[in-house]
N, C-alpha and C positions, 0 to 999 in steps of 0.2 A: 257530332260534337263527342270527346269524351273526357270524363269529369274524374279526376283522381284526389285520394286522398294524401295526408302527409307522407305515407309511407309506398305510395306507386300505386296504390291498390284501386280499380275501376270501380267508383259507386254510381256510376250512369253512363249509360251511352245511346246515342240515336244517332240517326240518319234523317229526323224527321228537320227539314229548316225552322220550323216554329219553335223546335228546341224544349221549350215548355217543361224544365226540370223545378220540380215543387220542393226540391231538399232531401225527396228522401232516394235509400239506399235499392238500387235496382234489385239488389238479392233479397233481402226482408222484408221491404216495402214500410220499413221504421225511417222515422226521420235521422238524418245523419247528424253526429254529435255537432256542437258549433265548433268552429275553427275555420283555417284556411285549407281552400282546395282549390285546385290546379285543373286548367284545360285547355286543352290542344283541337281545334276546330280547324277544319280543310274547308275553303270555300272556293266557290268557283264564280268567279266576277264575268260578266261580258262588258266585255272591252272594245274599242273600235278593230285592234290587231285579232279580235277572238276572245274565247274565252282563255281566263286564265286561271289558273288555280294559284291559290296560297292558305300559307296556314298560318292561324292564329293564335297564337298564348295568352295565357294571363290567369290571375287569380281570383276566387271569388272568396268572401267571408261570409259564413252562414251565423246568422247569432238566433237560435232560439225563441221565438215570441214568450211560448206558453212557461216560460223560467220567470220569477219574480225578479227585477230590478230593485238592488240597494240603490235606494234614494237618499240613505241617512247621509248626515256629514260631521 
């Protein structure tokens, strides 16, 4: 699995099937900024016809919990 920021830069990469991304950059170890990140994941599924490989693509939204939320109306 590879996770990219909106400019196409890799922020996380793993071959571990557990993935376990904690929202930090693999380069700095710091939390990534709030925003939308995109993933590309190659999955091997066991089917009756054998092992079938497919790609999953999608988006992840990161919201940093340490920032205060403005609830005033």
